[in-house]
N, C-alpha and C positions, 0 to 999 in steps of 0.2 A: 582097770589097774594100770593102763599104760596109754600113751598117746596113740591115736589112730586116725585115719581118714574116715569121716563119718558121712554117710549118705542116709538121709531121713526123708522119706517120700510119702505122699498120700495117694491112695488108689481107690477107684470106684469098684463096684461089685463085679465089673467085667475084667478088672485087672489093669485098666488104663491108668497111667500116671496122671493125676490131677494137679499136683503141686510138689515142688522140691523145697523142703523146709531147711535143710542143711546139706551142703556138699562141700566139705572142707576138712582139713586136718584140725583136730581138737586135742588139747592136752588132757591128760588123765584127770578124772574128777567128775563131779555131777554138773550137768548142763540142763538148762530149761529152754523149751521152745514153745512158742505160741502160734497156733494156726488160726487165722481169722475167718476161715470158711470160704476163702477165695481160691480160684484156680490160678494157674500160671499167668493167664491173660488178664487177671484182675477181676473177672466176673465172679459174683457170688454163686456158689454151687447150691443145688437143691438140698433140702433136708433129706436125710437118709443115712444109710450104712456106708461107712468108708473103712479103709484099712491103712494103718500107719505101718510102714516097713522101715526097719533100721538095719543098716549094714555098717559095722565098725570093726575093722580088722577081720578076725575070723568069727565074729559074732553076727548072727542073723536072727532077727526077731520080727514078729508081725503081731499086731493087735487090732481088733475090730473096735471101731468107735461109732457112735451115733451122733449125727449133727441134727439138732433140734432148733428150729427157728420159731 
């Protein structure tokens, strides 16, 4: 419902950060993000279970996703 700094990251099952999808202030509203299955260094990550973490203002959310190749 309000503007906030948004940090959206992808983590492997050990908790290591694989990619940062967003790290910037965003206005209130709906936003869409696409992850191409690549790590920060540009390499394609393996198929498997990953976790998407969102931190926006006082909101903290985490969701499990499966990458299938």
